[in-house]
C-alpha positions in Angstrom: 108.6 162.8 87.4 109.7 159.2 87.9 108.2 156.5 90.2 111.3 155.3 92.1 109.6 152.9 94.5 107.1 150.1 93.8 103.4 150.5 94.6 103.3 147.0 96.2 102.2 147.2 99.8 101.1 150.9 99.5 97.7 152.2 100.6 94.8 152.4 98.2 95.1 156.2 98.3 98.8 156.2 97.4 98.2 153.8 94.5 95.3 155.9 93.2 97.4 159.1 93.4 100.2 157.5 91.5 97.9 156.2 88.8 96.3 159.7 88.6 99.7 161.0 87.8 100.2 158.4 85.1 102.6 156.2 87.1 101.8 152.5 87.1 105.0 150.7 88.0 108.5 151.4 89.3 110.6 153.2 86.7 107.6 154.9 84.9 108.3 158.4 83.8 105.7 161.1 83.1 105.4 164.8 82.5 102.8 166.8 84.4 101.7 170.5 84.4 103.1 172.7 87.1 100.0 173.6 89.1 98.6 173.3 92.6 96.7 170.1 92.0 99.9 168.3 90.8 101.9 169.7 93.7 99.3 168.3 96.1 99.5 164.8 94.5 103.3 164.9 94.6 103.3 165.8 98.3 101.1 162.7 99.0 103.6 160.3 97.4 106.8 162.4 97.7 108.7 159.5 99.3 108.1 157.3 96.2 108.8 159.7 93.3 111.7 161.7 92.0 110.7 165.1 90.5 112.8 167.1 88.0 112.0 170.2 86.0 111.5 169.5 82.3 
């Protein structure tokens, strides 16, 4: 997944969720396991990330 939008001006929860997924700044790319916990995190910040299958 890729962080498309910046974390500036986002809520503390959204920033914490992005960092838990390994995304620190716009343009960061990370690979995560395909499980329920990851899907829940993606749903919280879906408007800020771009998800693709690896």
